[in-house]
C-alpha positions as CSV (number, residue, x, y, z in Angstrom):
1,M,-2.5,-5.9,31.8
2,E,-3.6,-7.4,35.1
3,K,-6.8,-6.1,36.7
4,N,-6.2,-7.2,40.3
5,G,-5.2,-3.8,41.6
6,K,-1.4,-4.2,41.1
7,N,-0.5,-2.5,37.8
8,K,2.6,-4.2,36.5
9,G,2.7,-2.5,33.1
10,F,2.3,-3.8,29.6
11,S,2.9,-7.5,28.9
12,L,5.5,-8.6,26.4
13,V,2.8,-9.7,23.9
14,E,1.1,-6.3,24.0
15,L,4.5,-4.6,23.3
16,I,5.2,-7.0,20.4
17,I,1.8,-6.2,18.9
18,V,2.4,-2.5,19.1
19,I,5.9,-2.8,17.5
20,A,4.4,-5.0,14.7
21,I,1.7,-2.4,14.0
22,M,4.3,0.3,13.8
23,A,6.5,-1.8,11.5
24,I,3.5,-2.3,9.1
25,L,2.8,1.4,9.1
26,V,6.4,2.3,8.4
27,A,6.5,-0.3,5.5
28,I,3.4,1.3,4.0
29,M,4.5,4.9,4.5
30,A,8.2,4.7,3.5
31,P,7.7,4.3,-0.3
32,L,5.1,7.1,-0.3
33,L,7.4,9.4,1.7
34,Y,10.2,8.7,-0.8
35,R,8.0,9.4,-3.7
36,Y,6.9,12.8,-2.2
37,I,10.5,13.7,-1.5
38,E,11.5,13.0,-5.1
39,K,8.5,15.0,-6.4
40,S,9.6,18.0,-4.3
41,K,13.1,17.7,-5.7
42,I,11.7,17.6,-9.3
43,S,9.6,20.7,-8.4
44,S,12.8,22.4,-7.3
45,D,14.4,21.5,-10.6
46,L,11.4,22.9,-12.5
47,Q,11.7,26.1,-10.4
48,M,15.4,26.3,-11.5
49,L,14.4,25.8,-15.1
50,N,11.8,28.5,-14.7
51,A,14.4,30.9,-13.3
52,I,16.7,30.2,-16.3
53,Y,13.8,30.5,-18.7
54,T,12.9,33.9,-17.2
55,A,16.5,35.1,-17.2
56,I,17.2,34.1,-20.9
57,T,13.8,35.5,-22.0
58,Y,14.5,38.7,-20.2
59,A,18.0,39.0,-21.6
60,S,16.9,38.3,-25.1
61,T,14.2,41.0,-25.1
62,D,16.4,43.7,-23.5
63,P,16.8,46.5,-26.0
64,D,20.5,46.9,-25.2
65,V,21.1,43.2,-25.9
66,V,19.1,43.3,-29.2
67,Q,21.4,46.0,-30.5
68,Q,24.5,43.9,-29.9
69,S,25.3,41.7,-33.0
70,D,27.3,39.1,-31.0
71,S,24.4,38.7,-28.6
72,M,22.0,38.2,-31.5
73,E,24.3,35.6,-33.0
74,E,24.3,33.7,-29.7
75,I,20.5,33.8,-29.6
76,A,20.3,32.7,-33.3
77,K,22.5,29.7,-32.4
78,M,19.9,28.6,-29.9
79,A,17.2,28.7,-32.6
80,D,19.3,26.5,-35.0
81,A,19.6,23.5,-32.7
82,P,19.5,22.5,-29.0
83,M,22.4,24.2,-27.2
84,K,24.0,23.1,-23.9
85,L,23.6,25.9,-21.3
86,D,27.3,25.7,-20.7
87,D,28.0,26.4,-24.4
88,I,26.6,29.9,-24.2
89,D,29.3,32.4,-24.8
90,T,29.5,34.3,-21.5
91,S,31.4,37.2,-23.1
92,T,28.2,38.4,-24.8
93,L,25.9,41.0,-23.2
94,F,23.1,38.6,-23.6
95,A,24.8,36.0,-21.4
96,K,25.9,38.7,-18.9
97,E,22.4,39.9,-18.5
98,A,21.0,36.4,-18.0
99,L,23.8,35.5,-15.5
100,D,23.1,38.8,-13.6
101,T,19.4,38.0,-13.5
102,L,20.1,34.5,-12.1
103,G,22.9,35.7,-9.8
104,W,25.3,33.1,-11.2
105,S,28.9,33.6,-12.1
106,D,28.8,31.4,-15.2
107,F,26.8,28.8,-17.1
108,S,29.3,26.0,-16.5
109,Q,28.0,22.5,-15.9
110,A,29.9,22.4,-12.6
111,N,27.8,25.5,-11.5
112,Y,24.4,24.1,-12.3
113,V,24.8,20.3,-11.8
114,D,25.0,20.9,-8.0
115,R,21.8,22.8,-8.2
116,I,19.9,19.9,-9.6
117,K,18.0,18.3,-6.7
118,S,16.3,15.2,-8.3
119,A,18.2,12.0,-8.8
120,H,20.8,12.7,-11.5
121,D,24.4,11.9,-12.5
122,S,27.4,14.0,-13.3
123,S,26.5,13.9,-17.0
124,S,23.2,15.7,-16.5
125,T,23.0,18.7,-18.8
126,I,20.6,21.6,-19.3
127,Y,19.7,22.2,-23.0
128,V,18.1,25.4,-24.3
129,Q,16.4,26.0,-27.7
130,Y,14.4,28.8,-29.2
131,K,11.5,27.1,-30.9
132,G,7.8,27.9,-31.0
133,S,5.5,30.9,-31.0
134,A,6.1,34.4,-29.9
135,D,4.1,33.7,-26.7
136,N,6.4,30.9,-25.7
137,P,9.6,30.9,-27.7
138,L,11.9,29.0,-25.4
139,A,12.3,25.3,-24.4
140,M,14.8,23.8,-22.0
141,W,15.3,20.5,-20.4
142,I,17.6,18.6,-18.0
143,T,18.9,15.2,-19.3
144,N,19.9,12.2,-17.2
145,T,17.7,12.9,-14.3
146,D,14.8,11.1,-12.6
147,N,11.4,12.4,-13.5
148,T,9.5,9.7,-11.5
149,G,7.1,8.5,-14.1
150,K,9.3,8.1,-17.1
151,R,7.6,10.9,-19.0
152,T,8.4,14.5,-19.7
153,I,7.1,17.0,-17.1
154,H,5.6,20.0,-18.8
155,A,5.5,23.4,-17.2
156,G,5.7,26.9,-18.4
157,P,3.8,30.1,-19.0
158,S,0.0,29.8,-19.4
159,G,-1.1,28.8,-22.8
160,T,1.7,26.4,-23.4
161,D,0.8,23.9,-26.2
162,A,2.6,20.6,-25.4
163,N,1.8,19.4,-28.9
164,A,3.9,22.1,-30.4
165,W,6.9,20.6,-28.8
166,K,6.6,17.0,-30.1
167,A,9.4,17.7,-32.6
168,L,11.7,18.8,-29.8
169,E,13.8,15.8,-29.0
170,D,16.3,15.0,-26.3
171,P,19.8,15.1,-27.8
172,D,20.8,12.2,-25.6
173,N,17.8,10.2,-27.0
174,D,16.6,9.1,-23.6
175,A,13.2,10.7,-23.0
176,S,12.7,8.6,-19.9
177,K,15.2,10.7,-18.1
178,V,14.2,14.2,-18.9
179,I,12.7,17.1,-17.0
180,S,11.6,19.8,-19.4
181,I,10.0,23.2,-19.5
182,H,8.3,24.6,-22.6
């Protein structure tokens, strides 16, 4: 800027320098911002898994559900092998209790795939399996999703032993694309 008393504004060089500094800052901040956004989406997915975990745990410990043989058979199927969430028989009292707790109409993939916030594809699936101790009997995970770090994200009730879940494998055999809760 000129100092002779007549203020003519910023020179072209000064404006170019300011724009260059702003461009450098944006180049530095954009990847970080993207990473934080993806982490928040993963956190949202973990909250959804926590809600499903709570609903299934609550339904499986309800005295009315435990007295129903078809509900206990459905729970037993989840202990035998990983089960897709949408394979749970919604006609059982167990499933009705869990759906009521979640506020969902059904366990179909079309219902929950839209709720997955992290990067995923249409083949993303939620698996459920009873496995582990009485303190933490349930494991679940979402396949074909981005977990930004290519490792399983562990979350769950306090006292969760991640080593107890080493035998729990992704049915799609791609552990680099799994978000899980144990």
